[in-house]
CHARMM-style PDB file with segment names, atoms N, HN, CA, C and O in Angstrom:
ATOM      1  N   MET     1       7.592 -24.695 -18.636  1.00  0.00      PROA
ATOM      2  CA  MET     1       8.215 -25.882 -18.146  1.00  0.00      PROA
ATOM      3  C   MET     1       8.498 -26.765 -19.359  1.00  0.00      PROA
ATOM      4  O   MET     1       7.582 -27.256 -20.018  1.00  0.00      PROA
ATOM      5  N   ARG     2       9.740 -26.949 -19.626  1.00  0.00      PROA
ATOM      6  HN  ARG     2      10.484 -26.550 -19.090  1.00  0.00      PROA
ATOM      7  CA  ARG     2      10.171 -27.681 -20.816  1.00  0.00      PROA
ATOM      8  C   ARG     2       9.697 -29.138 -20.763  1.00  0.00      PROA
ATOM      9  O   ARG     2       9.859 -29.822 -19.753  1.00  0.00      PROA
ATOM     10  N   ASP     3       9.109 -29.594 -21.876  1.00  0.00      PROA
ATOM     11  HN  ASP     3       8.978 -29.038 -22.697  1.00  0.00      PROA
ATOM     12  CA  ASP     3       8.645 -30.976 -22.073  1.00  0.00      PROA
ATOM     13  C   ASP     3       7.567 -31.405 -21.073  1.00  0.00      PROA
ATOM     14  O   ASP     3       7.479 -32.588 -20.746  1.00  0.00      PROA
ATOM     15  N   ARG     4       6.758 -30.482 -20.588  1.00  0.00      PROA
ATOM     16  HN  ARG     4       6.829 -29.521 -20.854  1.00  0.00      PROA
ATOM     17  CA  ARG     4       5.683 -30.817 -19.643  1.00  0.00      PROA
ATOM     18  C   ARG     4       4.297 -30.590 -20.252  1.00  0.00      PROA
ATOM     19  O   ARG     4       3.287 -30.734 -19.563  1.00  0.00      PROA
ATOM     20  N   GLY     5       4.244 -30.238 -21.536  1.00  0.00      PROA
ATOM     21  HN  GLY     5       5.064 -30.122 -22.096  1.00  0.00      PROA
ATOM     22  CA  GLY     5       2.966 -29.986 -22.198  1.00  0.00      PROA
ATOM     23  C   GLY     5       2.378 -31.241 -22.810  1.00  0.00      PROA
ATOM     24  O   GLY     5       2.790 -32.354 -22.482  1.00  0.00      PROA
ATOM     25  N   HSD     6       1.410 -31.060 -23.703  1.00  0.00      PROA
ATOM     26  HN  HSD     6       1.075 -30.156 -23.969  1.00  0.00      PROA
ATOM     27  CA  HSD     6       0.745 -32.181 -24.372  1.00  0.00      PROA
ATOM     28  C   HSD     6       1.707 -32.922 -25.292  1.00  0.00      PROA
ATOM     29  O   HSD     6       2.686 -32.364 -25.788  1.00  0.00      PROA
ATOM     30  N   GLN     7       1.394 -34.198 -25.503  1.00  0.00      PROA
ATOM     31  HN  GLN     7       0.599 -34.652 -25.101  1.00  0.00      PROA
ATOM     32  CA  GLN     7       2.205 -35.025 -26.396  1.00  0.00      PROA
ATOM     33  C   GLN     7       1.724 -34.822 -27.832  1.00  0.00      PROA
ATOM     34  O   GLN     7       0.528 -34.884 -28.117  1.00  0.00      PROA
ATOM     35  N   ALA     8       2.678 -34.580 -28.724  1.00  0.00      PROA
ATOM     36  HN  ALA     8       3.649 -34.530 -28.492  1.00  0.00      PROA
ATOM     37  CA  ALA     8       2.361 -34.369 -30.139  1.00  0.00      PROA
ATOM     38  C   ALA     8       2.286 -35.712 -30.862  1.00  0.00      PROA
ATOM     39  O   ALA     8       2.584 -36.756 -30.282  1.00  0.00      PROA
ATOM     40  N   LEU     9       1.884 -35.675 -32.138  1.00  0.00      PROA
ATOM     41  HN  LEU     9       1.642 -34.827 -32.609  1.00  0.00      PROA
ATOM     42  CA  LEU     9       1.780 -36.893 -32.940  1.00  0.00      PROA
ATOM     43  C   LEU     9       3.116 -37.595 -33.107  1.00  0.00      PROA
ATOM     44  O   LEU     9       3.151 -38.815 -33.269  1.00  0.00      PROA
ATOM     45  N   ASN    10       4.208 -36.860 -33.071  1.00  0.00      PROA
ATOM     46  HN  ASN    10       4.179 -35.869 -32.939  1.00  0.00      PROA
ATOM     47  CA  ASN    10       5.539 -37.464 -33.224  1.00  0.00      PROA
ATOM     48  C   ASN    10       6.087 -37.967 -31.889  1.00  0.00      PROA
ATOM     49  O   ASN    10       7.282 -38.238 -31.773  1.00  0.00      PROA
ATOM     50  N   GLN    11       5.215 -38.093 -30.879  1.00  0.00      PROA
ATOM     51  HN  GLN    11       4.244 -37.873 -30.973  1.00  0.00      PROA
ATOM     52  CA  GLN    11       5.544 -38.634 -29.553  1.00  0.00      PROA
ATOM     53  C   GLN    11       6.410 -37.704 -28.690  1.00  0.00      PROA
ATOM     54  O   GLN    11       6.805 -38.088 -27.589  1.00  0.00      PROA
ATOM     55  N   SER    12       6.710 -36.496 -29.166  1.00  0.00      PROA
ATOM     56  HN  SER    12       6.389 -36.184 -30.060  1.00  0.00      PROA
ATOM     57  CA  SER    12       7.459 -35.556 -28.326  1.00  0.00      PROA
ATOM     58  C   SER    12       6.469 -34.707 -27.525  1.00  0.00      PROA
ATOM     59  O   SER    12       5.318 -34.529 -27.922  1.00  0.00      PROA
ATOM     60  N   TYR    13       6.940 -34.192 -26.397  1.00  0.00      PROA
ATOM     61  HN  TYR    13       7.876 -34.337 -26.074  1.00  0.00      PROA
ATOM     62  CA  TYR    13       6.101 -33.363 -25.542  1.00  0.00      PROA
ATOM     63  C   TYR    13       6.423 -31.895 -25.763  1.00  0.00      PROA
ATOM     64  O   TYR    13       7.580 -31.522 -25.959  1.00  0.00      PROA
ATOM     65  N   GLY    14       5.405 -31.084 -25.731  1.00  0.00      PROA
ATOM     66  HN  GLY    14       4.466 -31.387 -25.572  1.00  0.00      PROA
ATOM     67  CA  GLY    14       5.593 -29.647 -25.864  1.00  0.00      PROA
ATOM     68  C   GLY    14       5.918 -29.010 -24.523  1.00  0.00      PROA
ATOM     69  O   GLY    14       5.981 -29.688 -23.497  1.00  0.00      PROA
ATOM     70  N   ASP    15       6.120 -27.716 -24.546  1.00  0.00      PROA
ATOM     71  HN  ASP    15       6.069 -27.166 -25.379  1.00  0.00      PROA
ATOM     72  CA  ASP    15       6.419 -26.969 -23.329  1.00  0.00      PROA
ATOM     73  C   ASP    15       5.119 -26.498 -22.691  1.00  0.00      PROA
ATOM     74  O   ASP    15       4.172 -26.134 -23.388  1.00  0.00      PROA
ATOM     75  N   LEU    16       5.081 -26.506 -21.391  1.00  0.00      PROA
ATOM     76  HN  LEU    16       5.851 -26.801 -20.824  1.00  0.00      PROA
ATOM     77  CA  LEU    16       3.935 -26.035 -20.632  1.00  0.00      PROA
ATOM     78  C   LEU    16       4.222 -24.609 -20.182  1.00  0.00      PROA
ATOM     79  O   LEU    16       5.241 -24.343 -19.544  1.00  0.00      PROA
ATOM     80  N   ILE    17       3.327 -23.702 -20.515  1.00  0.00      PROA
ATOM     81  HN  ILE    17       2.499 -23.917 -21.033  1.00  0.00      PROA
ATOM     82  CA  ILE    17       3.482 -22.297 -20.140  1.00  0.00      PROA
ATOM     83  C   ILE    17       2.419 -21.966 -19.096  1.00  0.00      PROA
ATOM     84  O   ILE    17       1.227 -22.174 -19.326  1.00  0.00      PROA
ATOM     85  N   LEU    18       2.856 -21.453 -17.955  1.00  0.00      PROA
ATOM     86  HN  LEU    18       3.824 -21.285 -17.768  1.00  0.00      PROA
ATOM     87  CA  LEU    18       1.955 -21.107 -16.863  1.00  0.00      PROA
ATOM     88  C   LEU    18       1.877 -19.599 -16.706  1.00  0.00      PROA
ATOM     89  O   LEU    18       2.901 -18.916 -16.708  1.00  0.00      PROA
ATOM     90  N   ASN    19       0.674 -19.081 -16.573  1.00  0.00      PROA
ATOM     91  HN  ASN    19      -0.158 -19.636 -16.572  1.00  0.00      PROA
ATOM     92  CA  ASN    19       0.460 -17.675 -16.254  1.00  0.00      PROA
ATOM     93  C   ASN    19      -0.198 -17.624 -14.886  1.00  0.00      PROA
ATOM     94  O   ASN    19      -1.329 -18.081 -14.722  1.00  0.00      PROA
ATOM     95  N   ILE    20       0.499 -17.075 -13.909  1.00  0.00      PROA
ATOM     96  HN  ILE    20       1.419 -16.705 -14.043  1.00  0.00      PROA
ATOM     97  CA  ILE    20      -0.008 -17.017 -12.545  1.00  0.00      PROA
ATOM     98  C   ILE    20      -0.276 -15.568 -12.182  1.00  0.00      PROA
ATOM     99  O   ILE    20       0.594 -14.708 -12.319  1.00  0.00      PROA
ATOM    100  N   LYS    21      -1.494 -15.309 -11.716  1.00  0.00      PROA
ATOM    101  HN  LYS    21      -2.200 -16.008 -11.605  1.00  0.00      PROA
ATOM    102  CA  LYS    21      -1.866 -13.965 -11.268  1.00  0.00      PROA
ATOM    103  C   LYS    21      -2.230 -14.053  -9.800  1.00  0.00      PROA
ATOM    104  O   LYS    21      -3.027 -14.903  -9.404  1.00  0.00      PROA
ATOM    105  N   ILE    22      -1.655 -13.188  -8.999  1.00  0.00      PROA
ATOM    106  HN  ILE    22      -1.007 -12.498  -9.320  1.00  0.00      PROA
ATOM    107  CA  ILE    22      -1.902 -13.180  -7.569  1.00  0.00      PROA
ATOM    108  C   ILE    22      -2.818 -12.013  -7.240  1.00  0.00      PROA
ATOM    109  O   ILE    22      -2.505 -10.858  -7.527  1.00  0.00      PROA
ATOM    110  N   LYS    23      -3.954 -12.335  -6.632  1.00  0.00      PROA
ATOM    111  HN  LYS    23      -4.209 -13.273  -6.400  1.00  0.00      PROA
ATOM    112  CA  LYS    23      -4.909 -11.301  -6.261  1.00  0.00      PROA
ATOM    113  C   LYS    23      -4.443 -10.604  -4.987  1.00  0.00      PROA
ATOM    114  O   LYS    23      -3.837 -11.238  -4.123  1.00  0.00      PROA
ATOM    115  N   PRO    24      -4.718  -9.305  -4.862  1.00  0.00      PROA
ATOM    116  CA  PRO    24      -4.359  -8.605  -3.632  1.00  0.00      PROA
ATOM    117  C   PRO    24      -5.181  -9.133  -2.452  1.00  0.00      PROA
ATOM    118  O   PRO    24      -6.326  -9.550  -2.623  1.00  0.00      PROA
ATOM    119  N   HSD    25      -4.594  -9.111  -1.271  1.00  0.00      PROA
ATOM    120  HN  HSD    25      -3.664  -8.772  -1.132  1.00  0.00      PROA
ATOM    121  CA  HSD    25      -5.248  -9.566  -0.055  1.00  0.00      PROA
ATOM    122  C   HSD    25      -5.563  -8.361   0.804  1.00  0.00      PROA
ATOM    123  O   HSD    25      -4.836  -7.368   0.760  1.00  0.00      PROA
ATOM    124  N   LYS    26      -6.641  -8.424   1.593  1.00  0.00      PROA
ATOM    125  HN  LYS    26      -7.231  -9.231   1.629  1.00  0.00      PROA
ATOM    126  CA  LYS    26      -7.019  -7.248   2.386  1.00  0.00      PROA
ATOM    127  C   LYS    26      -6.156  -7.058   3.628  1.00  0.00      PROA
ATOM    128  O   LYS    26      -6.108  -5.951   4.165  1.00  0.00      PROA
ATOM    129  N   LEU    27      -5.467  -8.105   4.109  1.00  0.00      PROA
ATOM    130  HN  LEU    27      -5.505  -9.004   3.674  1.00  0.00      PROA
ATOM    131  CA  LEU    27      -4.645  -7.982   5.313  1.00  0.00      PROA
ATOM    132  C   LEU    27      -3.143  -8.029   5.039  1.00  0.00      PROA
ATOM    133  O   LEU    27      -2.366  -7.446   5.796  1.00  0.00      PROA
ATOM    134  N   PHE    28      -2.725  -8.700   3.989  1.00  0.00      PROA
ATOM    135  HN  PHE    28      -3.356  -9.174   3.375  1.00  0.00      PROA
ATOM    136  CA  PHE    28      -1.308  -8.906   3.719  1.00  0.00      PROA
ATOM    137  C   PHE    28      -0.907  -8.254   2.400  1.00  0.00      PROA
ATOM    138  O   PHE    28      -1.696  -8.188   1.458  1.00  0.00      PROA
ATOM    139  N   VAL    29       0.344  -7.768   2.350  1.00  0.00      PROA
ATOM    140  HN  VAL    29       0.985  -7.821   3.115  1.00  0.00      PROA
ATOM    141  CA  VAL    29       0.897  -7.161   1.142  1.00  0.00      PROA
ATOM    142  C   VAL    29       2.134  -7.960   0.764  1.00  0.00      PROA
ATOM    143  O   VAL    29       2.971  -8.258   1.616  1.00  0.00      PROA
ATOM    144  N   ARG    30       2.248  -8.301  -0.499  1.00  0.00      PROA
ATOM    145  HN  ARG    30       1.568  -8.058  -1.191  1.00  0.00      PROA
ATOM    146  CA  ARG    30       3.404  -9.067  -0.960  1.00  0.00      PROA
ATOM    147  C   ARG    30       4.356  -8.147  -1.703  1.00  0.00      PROA
ATOM    148  O   ARG    30       3.948  -7.396  -2.589  1.00  0.00      PROA
ATOM    149  N   LYS    31       5.627  -8.212  -1.334  1.00  0.00      PROA
ATOM    150  HN  LYS    31       5.958  -8.822  -0.614  1.00  0.00      PROA
ATOM    151  CA  LYS    31       6.694  -7.481  -2.031  1.00  0.00      PROA
ATOM    152  C   LYS    31       7.779  -8.491  -2.347  1.00  0.00      PROA
ATOM    153  O   LYS    31       8.551  -8.874  -1.468  1.00  0.00      PROA
ATOM    154  N   GLY    32       7.842  -8.921  -3.590  1.00  0.00      PROA
ATOM    155  HN  GLY    32       7.215  -8.610  -4.304  1.00  0.00      PROA
ATOM    156  CA  GLY    32       8.776  -9.975  -3.975  1.00  0.00      PROA
ATOM    157  C   GLY    32       8.383 -11.274  -3.305  1.00  0.00      PROA
ATOM    158  O   GLY    32       7.249 -11.730  -3.456  1.00  0.00      PROA
ATOM    159  N   PHE    33       9.301 -11.876  -2.568  1.00  0.00      PROA
ATOM    160  HN  PHE    33      10.222 -11.505  -2.446  1.00  0.00      PROA
ATOM    161  CA  PHE    33       9.023 -13.113  -1.859  1.00  0.00      PROA
ATOM    162  C   PHE    33       8.614 -12.875  -0.407  1.00  0.00      PROA
ATOM    163  O   PHE    33       8.367 -13.832   0.328  1.00  0.00      PROA
ATOM    164  N   ASP    34       8.539 -11.605   0.017  1.00  0.00      PROA
ATOM    165  HN  ASP    34       8.739 -10.828  -0.580  1.00  0.00      PROA
ATOM    166  CA  ASP    34       8.204 -11.267   1.402  1.00  0.00      PROA
ATOM    167  C   ASP    34       6.734 -10.897   1.524  1.00  0.00      PROA
ATOM    168  O   ASP    34       6.140 -10.359   0.590  1.00  0.00      PROA
ATOM    169  N   ILE    35       6.147 -11.192   2.691  1.00  0.00      PROA
ATOM    170  HN  ILE    35       6.630 -11.629   3.450  1.00  0.00      PROA
ATOM    171  CA  ILE    35       4.756 -10.865   2.974  1.00  0.00      PROA
ATOM    172  C   ILE    35       4.731  -9.962   4.200  1.00  0.00      PROA
ATOM    173  O   ILE    35       5.341 -10.276   5.222  1.00  0.00      PROA
ATOM    174  N   TYR    36       4.023  -8.837   4.096  1.00  0.00      PROA
ATOM    175  HN  TYR    36       3.527  -8.581   3.265  1.00  0.00      PROA
ATOM    176  CA  TYR    36       3.948  -7.845   5.161  1.00  0.00      PROA
ATOM    177  C   TYR    36       2.508  -7.676   5.628  1.00  0.00      PROA
ATOM    178  O   TYR    36       1.561  -7.869   4.867  1.00  0.00      PROA
ATOM    179  N   SER    37       2.368  -7.312   6.896  1.00  0.00      PROA
ATOM    180  HN  SER    37       3.138  -7.154   7.515  1.00  0.00      PROA
ATOM    181  CA  SER    37       1.077  -6.883   7.427  1.00  0.00      PROA
ATOM    182  C   SER    37       1.344  -5.680   8.330  1.00  0.00      PROA
ATOM    183  O   SER    37       2.466  -5.475   8.793  1.00  0.00      PROA
ATOM    184  N   GLU    38       0.326  -4.911   8.567  1.00  0.00      PROA
ATOM    185  HN  GLU    38      -0.586  -5.078   8.192  1.00  0.00      PROA
ATOM    186  CA  GLU    38       0.474  -3.695   9.357  1.00  0.00      PROA
ATOM    187  C   GLU    38      -0.293  -3.828  10.655  1.00  0.00      PROA
ATOM    188  O   GLU    38      -1.434  -4.290  10.667  1.00  0.00      PROA
ATOM    189  N   LEU    39       0.335  -3.421  11.752  1.00  0.00      PROA
ATOM    190  HN  LEU    39       1.262  -3.046  11.742  1.00  0.00      PROA
ATOM    191  CA  LEU    39      -0.292  -3.453  13.060  1.00  0.00      PROA
ATOM    192  C   LEU    39      -0.117  -2.089  13.700  1.00  0.00      PROA
ATOM    193  O   LEU    39       1.009  -1.615  13.852  1.00  0.00      PROA
ATOM    194  N   LYS    40      -1.202  -1.461  14.072  1.00  0.00      PROA
ATOM    195  HN  LYS    40      -2.117  -1.846  13.948  1.00  0.00      PROA
ATOM    196  CA  LYS    40      -1.131  -0.160  14.723  1.00  0.00      PROA
ATOM    197  C   LYS    40      -1.039  -0.381  16.233  1.00  0.00      PROA
ATOM    198  O   LYS    40      -1.839  -1.106  16.824  1.00  0.00      PROA
ATOM    199  N   ILE    41      -0.034   0.269  16.845  1.00  0.00      PROA
ATOM    200  HN  ILE    41       0.616   0.858  16.365  1.00  0.00      PROA
ATOM    201  CA  ILE    41       0.153   0.171  18.290  1.00  0.00      PROA
ATOM    202  C   ILE    41       0.240   1.573  18.867  1.00  0.00      PROA
ATOM    203  O   ILE    41       0.462   2.546  18.146  1.00  0.00      PROA
ATOM    204  N   SER    42       0.064   1.660  20.162  1.00  0.00      PROA
ATOM    205  HN  SER    42      -0.117   0.870  20.748  1.00  0.00      PROA
ATOM    206  CA  SER    42       0.117   2.967  20.828  1.00  0.00      PROA
ATOM    207  C   SER    42       1.569   3.424  20.950  1.00  0.00      PROA
ATOM    208  O   SER    42       2.498   2.624  20.846  1.00  0.00      PROA
ATOM    209  N   VAL    43       1.743   4.716  21.172  1.00  0.00      PROA
ATOM    210  HN  VAL    43       0.988   5.366  21.257  1.00  0.00      PROA
ATOM    211  CA  VAL    43       3.072   5.281  21.345  1.00  0.00      PROA
ATOM    212  C   VAL    43       3.719   4.702  22.603  1.00  0.00      PROA
ATOM    213  O   VAL    43       4.913   4.402  22.606  1.00  0.00      PROA
ATOM    214  N   SER    44       2.940   4.546  23.661  1.00  0.00      PROA
ATOM    215  HN  SER    44       1.970   4.789  23.658  1.00  0.00      PROA
ATOM    216  CA  SER    44       3.499   4.001  24.899  1.00  0.00      PROA
ATOM    217  C   SER    44       3.976   2.558  24.711  1.00  0.00      PROA
ATOM    218  O   SER    44       5.012   2.179  25.259  1.00  0.00      PROA
ATOM    219  N   LYS    45       3.250   1.761  23.959  1.00  0.00      PROA
ATOM    220  HN  LYS    45       2.409   2.068  23.514  1.00  0.00      PROA
ATOM    221  CA  LYS    45       3.685   0.381  23.708  1.00  0.00      PROA
ATOM    222  C   LYS    45       4.936   0.367  22.841  1.00  0.00      PROA
ATOM    223  O   LYS    45       5.798  -0.494  23.018  1.00  0.00      PROA
ATOM    224  N   ALA    46       5.048   1.299  21.913  1.00  0.00      PROA
ATOM    225  HN  ALA    46       4.348   1.998  21.768  1.00  0.00      PROA
ATOM    226  CA  ALA    46       6.241   1.378  21.066  1.00  0.00      PROA
ATOM    227  C   ALA    46       7.467   1.776  21.883  1.00  0.00      PROA
ATOM    228  O   ALA    46       8.574   1.312  21.608  1.00  0.00      PROA
ATOM    229  N   ILE    47       7.277   2.634  22.885  1.00  0.00      PROA
ATOM    230  HN  ILE    47       6.378   3.011  23.108  1.00  0.00      PROA
ATOM    231  CA  ILE    47       8.397   3.092  23.709  1.00  0.00      PROA
ATOM    232  C   ILE    47       8.743   2.082  24.805  1.00  0.00      PROA
ATOM    233  O   ILE    47       9.908   1.730  24.989  1.00  0.00      PROA
ATOM    234  N   LEU    48       7.724   1.620  25.527  1.00  0.00      PROA
ATOM    235  HN  LEU    48       6.777   1.906  25.377  1.00  0.00      PROA
ATOM    236  CA  LEU    48       7.953   0.757  26.682  1.00  0.00      PROA
ATOM    237  C   LEU    48       7.989  -0.733  26.338  1.00  0.00      PROA
ATOM    238  O   LEU    48       8.525  -1.535  27.102  1.00  0.00      PROA
ATOM    239  N   GLY    49       7.432  -1.093  25.211  1.00  0.00      PROA
ATOM    240  HN  GLY    49       6.997  -0.442  24.590  1.00  0.00      PROA
ATOM    241  CA  GLY    49       7.387  -2.498  24.823  1.00  0.00      PROA
ATOM    242  C   GLY    49       6.147  -3.188  25.348  1.00  0.00      PROA
ATOM    243  O   GLY    49       5.331  -2.588  26.049  1.00  0.00      PROA
ATOM    244  N   GLY    50       6.022  -4.416  25.012  1.00  0.00      PROA
ATOM    245  HN  GLY    50       6.684  -4.904  24.443  1.00  0.00      PROA
ATOM    246  CA  GLY    50       4.864  -5.207  25.420  1.00  0.00      PROA
ATOM    247  C   GLY    50       4.621  -6.285  24.384  1.00  0.00      PROA
ATOM    248  O   GLY    50       5.409  -6.453  23.453  1.00  0.00      PROA
ATOM    249  N   SER    51       3.537  -7.011  24.546  1.00  0.00      PROA
ATOM    250  HN  SER    51       2.897  -6.875  25.302  1.00  0.00      PROA
ATOM    251  CA  SER    51       3.220  -8.055  23.570  1.00  0.00      PROA
ATOM    252  C   SER    51       1.958  -7.676  22.798  1.00  0.00      PROA
ATOM    253  O   SER    51       1.077  -6.993  23.319  1.00  0.00      PROA
ATOM    254  N   CYS    52       1.889  -8.129  21.560  1.00  0.00      PROA
ATOM    255  HN  CYS    52       2.606  -8.683  21.136  1.00  0.00      PROA
ATOM    256  CA  CYS    52       0.746  -7.887  20.683  1.00  0.00      PROA
ATOM    257  C   CYS    52       0.424  -9.181  19.948  1.00  0.00      PROA
ATOM    258  O   CYS    52       1.304 -10.005  19.697  1.00  0.00      PROA
ATOM    259  N   LYS    53      -0.828  -9.344  19.614  1.00  0.00      PROA
ATOM    260  HN  LYS    53      -1.543  -8.675  19.818  1.00  0.00      PROA
ATOM    261  CA  LYS    53      -1.233 -10.482  18.787  1.00  0.00      PROA
ATOM    262  C   LYS    53      -1.359 -10.003  17.354  1.00  0.00      PROA
ATOM    263  O   LYS    53      -1.959  -8.964  17.080  1.00  0.00      PROA
ATOM    264  N   ILE    54      -0.779 -10.783  16.439  1.00  0.00      PROA
ATOM    265  HN  ILE    54      -0.292 -11.628  16.662  1.00  0.00      PROA
ATOM    266  CA  ILE    54      -0.847 -10.443  15.018  1.00  0.00      PROA
ATOM    267  C   ILE    54      -1.378 -11.637  14.244  1.00  0.00      PROA
ATOM    268  O   ILE    54      -1.263 -12.782  14.680  1.00  0.00      PROA
ATOM    269  N   LEU    55      -1.959 -11.350  13.093  1.00  0.00      PROA
ATOM    270  HN  LEU    55      -2.053 -10.419  12.739  1.00  0.00      PROA
ATOM    271  CA  LEU    55      -2.418 -12.419  12.205  1.00  0.00      PROA
ATOM    272  C   LEU    55      -1.291 -12.796  11.258  1.00  0.00      PROA
ATOM    273  O   LEU    55      -0.642 -11.926  10.676  1.00  0.00      PROA
ATOM    274  N   THR    56      -1.059 -14.092  11.104  1.00  0.00      PROA
ATOM    275  HN  THR    56      -1.586 -14.799  11.576  1.00  0.00      PROA
ATOM    276  CA  THR    56      -0.072 -14.604  10.160  1.00  0.00      PROA
ATOM    277  C   THR    56      -0.780 -15.539   9.190  1.00  0.00      PROA
ATOM    278  O   THR    56      -1.980 -15.784   9.319  1.00  0.00      PROA
ATOM    279  N   LEU    57      -0.046 -16.052   8.231  1.00  0.00      PROA
ATOM    280  HN  LEU    57       0.929 -15.853   8.126  1.00  0.00      PROA
ATOM    281  CA  LEU    57      -0.621 -17.016   7.302  1.00  0.00      PROA
ATOM    282  C   LEU    57      -1.006 -18.312   8.012  1.00  0.00      PROA
ATOM    283  O   LEU    57      -1.856 -19.058   7.526  1.00  0.00      PROA
ATOM    284  N   ASP    58      -0.384 -18.580   9.154  1.00  0.00      PROA
ATOM    285  HN  ASP    58       0.307 -17.974   9.548  1.00  0.00      PROA
ATOM    286  CA  ASP    58      -0.665 -19.797   9.921  1.00  0.00      PROA
ATOM    287  C   ASP    58      -1.609 -19.570  11.089  1.00  0.00      PROA
ATOM    288  O   ASP    58      -1.833 -20.485  11.881  1.00  0.00      PROA
ATOM    289  N   GLY    59      -2.164 -18.377  11.214  1.00  0.00      PROA
ATOM    290  HN  GLY    59      -1.981 -17.633  10.571  1.00  0.00      PROA
ATOM    291  CA  GLY    59      -3.077 -18.077  12.316  1.00  0.00      PROA
ATOM    292  C   GLY    59      -2.550 -16.945  13.178  1.00  0.00      PROA
ATOM    293  O   GLY    59      -1.626 -16.232  12.789  1.00  0.00      PROA
ATOM    294  N   GLU    60      -3.140 -16.788  14.341  1.00  0.00      PROA
ATOM    295  HN  GLU    60      -3.891 -17.367  14.658  1.00  0.00      PROA
ATOM    296  CA  GLU    60      -2.780 -15.688  15.234  1.00  0.00      PROA
ATOM    297  C   GLU    60      -1.537 -16.062  16.056  1.00  0.00      PROA
ATOM    298  O   GLU    60      -1.438 -17.174  16.574  1.00  0.00      PROA
ATOM    299  N   LYS    61      -0.591 -15.116  16.166  1.00  0.00      PROA
ATOM    300  HN  LYS    61      -0.672 -14.213  15.745  1.00  0.00      PROA
ATOM    301  CA  LYS    61       0.646 -15.315  16.931  1.00  0.00      PROA
ATOM    302  C   LYS    61       0.839 -14.120  17.857  1.00  0.00      PROA
ATOM    303  O   LYS    61       0.320 -13.035  17.594  1.00  0.00      PROA
ATOM    304  N   SER    62       1.578 -14.318  18.931  1.00  0.00      PROA
ATOM    305  HN  SER    62       2.000 -15.199  19.145  1.00  0.00      PROA
ATOM    306  CA  SER    62       1.916 -13.254  19.862  1.00  0.00      PROA
ATOM    307  C   SER    62       3.371 -12.853  19.613  1.00  0.00      PROA
ATOM    308  O   SER    62       4.250 -13.704  19.476  1.00  0.00      PROA
ATOM    309  N   ILE    63       3.608 -11.531  19.558  1.00  0.00      PROA
ATOM    310  HN  ILE    63       2.894 -10.839  19.669  1.00  0.00      PROA
ATOM    311  CA  ILE    63       4.972 -11.025  19.373  1.00  0.00      PROA
ATOM    312  C   ILE    63       5.288 -10.042  20.476  1.00  0.00      PROA
ATOM    313  O   ILE    63       4.385  -9.448  21.064  1.00  0.00      PROA
ATOM    314  N   ASN    64       6.564  -9.868  20.760  1.00  0.00      PROA
ATOM    315  HN  ASN    64       7.298 -10.351  20.282  1.00  0.00      PROA
ATOM    316  CA  ASN    64       7.033  -8.893  21.742  1.00  0.00      PROA
ATOM    317  C   ASN    64       7.545  -7.659  21.025  1.00  0.00      PROA
ATOM    318  O   ASN    64       8.271  -7.762  20.036  1.00  0.00      PROA
ATOM    319  N   ILE    65       7.165  -6.491  21.523  1.00  0.00      PROA
ATOM    320  HN  ILE    65       6.575  -6.407  22.326  1.00  0.00      PROA
ATOM    321  CA  ILE    65       7.603  -5.212  20.958  1.00  0.00      PROA
ATOM    322  C   ILE    65       8.756  -4.707  21.791  1.00  0.00      PROA
ATOM    323  OT1 ILE    65       9.300  -3.639  21.511  1.00  0.00      PROA
TER     324      ILE     65
END
């Protein structure tokens, strides 16, 4: 980040360099800017449809298959 670092003796600011490391999560997988989770459902629910509860970053949600 340009000019966001410490101030030098000549009153100018240096650049701030950030190193961000993201730890893997046990329920969610990140691919680029997208977040995925896996839900196992029965074959009958996949064919006939129905509702399932899934975990999201904001809590549990219900989805329709």
